N, C-alpha and C positions, 0 to 999 in steps of 0.2 A: 504493499499500500503506499502512496506517495507521501512525501513529506511536504512541508509548506512550500508554496510556489514563489513566496516573496519574503525577504528578509525584513525583520523589525525595524531596521534603521531606514529602509526605504519607505515604509508606512509612515515613520515619524517625518521624514523628508517631505513626503508628498502630501502631509497634513491630514492623513486618515487616522492617525493616532497622535495625540499630544505627548510632549516629553514627560509630562507629569504622569500620564497614564502608562507609559512604556514599560516600567519595571512590573506593574501588575499584569500587563499583557504577556510579557515574557514568563512570568510565574505560572499563569494560566495555561499557556501553551505547554509548558514543562509537565504540569499536572495532567493535563487532557492527554498528552501523549502516553505518559505513565498509565493512566487509566485505560486507555484504549488497548494498550499492550497487555496489561493484567487481566482485563476483563474480555479480551478478543472482541472488541466492539468496533463496528464499521460505522464511520461518521461521514455521510456525504452531505454536500452543502450545494444549494442551488446557486445559479449565476448571480442572482440579485441579493445574496446575503452580504454583510459587512465584510471588507476585506480581511480583518483579523480573524473572523470565523472561516472564511474560505482558506486562509493560510494554513490552519491546522486540520482541515478536512482531508479525508482519504481520496476523495474525488469531487471535482466541482463540475457541474453540467446542468442540463435541464431536467425538468421533474421526471420524465418517463425513462431517460437513459440511467438516471441514479436509481430508480426503483428496479429496472431489469438487472443492473449490476448487483444490487443488493440481493436479488432473488438468486443470482447464479453464483454467489460466493459459496464456497464448500463450508460446512459447519465448523471444521477446525479453524477457519480463518475468521469467522464471524459468528459469535454466539448471540449478539444482540446488534440493533441498529438505533443510532441517535440521529434522526433525520432534521437536518437544519434547513428548514423550508416552512411551508404552511401545511395546514391539516390535511387537505386532500392528497398532498404528496406522501405523508405518512401513511394515509389509508391505502393509497395505491401500493405502497411497498408492503403492507400487511396482506393486502388482497392477492398479491402475487406469491407470498411466502409466508403463510399464516403460522408456520411452526416457529419463526424466529421473532422474539420480542422486538417491537418497534416503538421508540419513545419519541416524543415531540417536546423540545425544550421549552416552549412557551405555548400554552393552550389558547392564548389570545392571538395566535399567528393564524389568521383565517384567511379568506379570500372573497372579495366582493363578487367576482364572476361566478364562484361556485354555489353562491347561495340560490339554488333553483329547487323548487318544490317538485318532488316526484309526481305528486298527483296532477299537477299542472301539465307535466310532460305527457302523462297517460291520457289526459283529456285531449291534448293536441293530436296524439295518435289516434284516438277514437275519431276525431274529426276528420283526419286525412283518410282513415278507412271508410267512413261513411261517404265521403266524396269520391271514393273508387280509386284513390291514387295508389299506384304501385311504388312504395317508398321504403327506405330503410332509415332507421334512426341512427345517427352518428353523433356520438358525444365526445367533446374535447376532454382530454385528460383532466383539465381543471374543473372537475365536477366531484361531488361526493358519491360514494358507492351506490346509494339508493338510486340515483340517476343513471349511473353506469349500468346498474343492473337491468334497466328498461331497454337498453340500447342493442342494436345488432353489432356494432363495433364502436371501439374508441378510436381517437386519433390524436396526434400531436400537431402543432403548428408546422412542423417540417414535412409530415407525411399526409397531412389532410387530403390534398388533392389525389394523391396516389390512392388512398383507401377509398374515396368516393368513386374513383374510376373502376375499381374492383368489385365493388359491392354487387354489381349485376343488376341494378334497378334504375329506372329513369329518374326518380325523385328521391331527395334527401331531406329529412328533417334534421337540421344541424343545431345542436344544442351545446353550450348556451351563447357563444360569442357571435353577435351579428356581423361583426366586421371580419372575422376570420371565414364566416359563411360566404361573405361576398368574395374573397380570395378564392375560396373553393369553387364558386359559381364561374368566376372568370376563368380559372385554369382548366376547368373541366367542360366548358362550353355549355352551361346550364343557365337558365334564367334565375337571376337573384330576385327573391321575393322578400321584401323587407318586413320586419316584424311589426306586430301591434305595439302600442304604448305598453310599458311595463304594467302588469296587473289590470289590463283592460282588454283582455281577449273576449270578443263576442263573435261567435261563429259566423253569424250572418254578415255583419259588418266586415270582418275579415275577408270572407269569400268575396264580397263585392269589391274589396280593395285589390286583392290579388288577380281576380279573373281577367282583367284586361291585360295584365302583364304576362300571365300565361298564355293567353292567345297570341300576343305580340311575339313571344319567344317560340311558340309553334310556328308562326309565319316565317320567322327567320331561320328555322330549321335547327334550333337548339335542341339538345338530346333530352332535357328534362328540366327540373326546377330544384332549386335549393331553398327550402322553406326556413328562413332565418329566425332563430329565437330572439328574444328581447333583451339579451344580457349583453354586457360590455365590461372590460376591465377598467375600473375607475382611474388607473394610472394612464393607460394608453388612449383611452377615450377622451381625455381632456387636452390632448396634443392637438395642434391646430396646423393648417396649411401656412399660417403666418410664421410658425416656427421654421418651416422649411424656406420659405421666401426670403426671410431676413438673412439666412445663412447663404443662400444663393447670391444675394446682393453683396454680401460681405466678402464671399470667396467662391466665385463661380466654378473653380476647379474641384471643390470639396465633393466626396462621394457620399450620397445621402442614403442610409440604410434604415428602414423602418420594419417594426414588428408587424406581423399579420393582424395584431389585435388593434392597430390604429384605424381610424375611419377610412372609408374608401377613397375620399379626396386626396388623403395624404398617401395612400398607397399608389395612386395614379401618379403623384408628384415626385416620388422617390426613385432613385436609380436601382434599388433592390427592395424586396420585401422577403424577410427571413425570420426564422426562429433564433432563439439566443444562441444556441450552438452553431448554426449556420453562420451567423455573424462572426463569432470568434474565429471559425475556420476560413471564412472569407478574407479577414484582416491578415491572418497567418499566410495565406496563399497568395497575397497581392503585394509583395514588398515594394513594387513600383508606385503603389497608391500611398501617398503620406498624409492626406488630410480627410478626416471623416466626420460626418454628423451621424450619430447613432440615436434613433429615437426609440427608446425603450426605458425600462427602469434604470435608474443611475448605477446601480450596482454592477451591471455587466460593463458600463463605460469605464468605471473606476479600474475594474480588473483589466480591461484592454489597455488602459493608460499604463498600469504597472508592467504588463506583459510587453508593451511596445513604447518605451520611453522615446524612440527616435520618430514617433509619428504624433501629428496634431488631432486631438479630438475635441470638437465642439460639443457642447453639453445642452442640447435643448431636451434633456431628459427629465423625468420626474421620479419622486421617491414614493415607494410603497411602504406605508406605516406597518403593514403585516409582515412583510419580508424583514423589515428592519427591527422587529420585536425580538428576534433572537440575538443574544450577545454571548460573549465568551463566559460570562458568570452563569448564565442559564445552561449553556452546554456542559460546563464543568458540574454544576450541581446535579444535573440529570445523569451524567455518567456516574457520579459518586454515589447517588442515593437510589437510582432506579426507581423514581416514585411511581407507586401503582396507578395514580390517577393520571399520570402522563403517558401511560401505555395506551396506544391507539390500536383499537380493534374494531372489527366489523362483524355484525351477526352473520352466522353461517349461511343462513338462507339467502341473505343479501350477497355475501361475499361470493358464493358460487357463481351467481349470474353475472356480477361485475367481473370476475375473473375470466369468464368466457368471453365478455366483450373485449377485455384487454388482451387476451390471448389471441382472439381473431384479428385484432389489429396487428400484432406481431407477425401472424402469418401472412396477412394481406401485404404488409409493407415489406416483406422480404423478397 
């Protein structure tokens, strides 16, 4: 398992850790590494975590790759997992490997995007069946297990279009991110059907809204429809085209990369639309590009700055309060105490169906 990707003096020099905090950070790193070794603990950290947590993690990446890695670790390497991310990520980790304890350092590390009522999803499915649509329900991994359990397949921001292509039906009910739904529709040549207002789904009104769009798509020869859910990431959804326009004015040679969770007009204005892991790989693979604007949560941009001090990164990014809830103290306490209330589990009857949807994604994406 990997050691820290950046030294403490670089975090101090970069302003991510103050000089006053540095001795405690060094002490916590030592203690966390000792506990990981003694307890055979695997500590993954999401790309949006604070740099001092990423620095002591065994693996840094996006939520699904971390869950799959945790699943695939042999028992002698990992007796337990302390997931530095948000709750749905820890749930996904448990869903794929229920025999291994999974802990979340902060129970208030939630996700605005994941707050979807499973009963509402079932109602929308009933509506589409009643309308005679041939559809599959595709849920982003940024959902809780109860919603995953209702889906035909999960997806990530990097494989969503590929999964939609391979589900074998014309229509997709995409839950919960309306902006990633747009990206799926665009890449798979389907009609994007915008969502109703949050908590205002009325079958007749919704049918009247989408019917002309469906007819227009059929006239254009599109292969089907993407029915978008009314969810959005509170971090990505608040970004604006003005963020891109001001950077273009300031530095026309800047490469602008946005996450698939930003609004459609930002996706159209960007040079690339990518997942967090794809963004990091893109920067690694293009040494000739030296100036970037990365529109996603700031944690990834800070990591890229540390990995590539030779490059310039503009920061039209935003902070996620949930991702920033986890700090070194909470990781240390969780490893030390293994608090029962912080162990994340999913009821067996839900877990089985959610695991099927996640496993189908792995099969379809390979």
